[in-house]
N, C-alpha and C positions, 0 to 999 in steps of 0.2 A: 504493499500499500504506499510505503514511503517513496518507493521509486516511481509510482504511477503519477503522483502529484506534480512533480517537476516537469515530467514528460507532457502531461496534459496541459500545463500552463504554457509550456514552450510551443506545443502544437497549436494551441488556441492563439497564441501571439502571432505565430507564423501565418495562420489562416487569416487573421484580421489584417495583417500587413499586406498579404497577397490580394485580399478582396479590395482594400483601400487603393493599392497600387493599380489594380485592374480597373476599378471605377475611374480613378484619375486619368489613366491612359485612354480609356474609352471616352471620357469626357473631352479629351483634347483631340483624338483622332476622328471621332464621329463628326463633329461640326465641319472639320476640314474636308472630310469625304463628301459631306452634304454640299 
């Protein structure tokens, strides 16, 4: 259980960063393509 918590926190942070970067990139590229 002690090993799961840091892994879950790291995984959650990684996912949130990827989603934020993805939305950021989509927000920039989408208007340019339009």
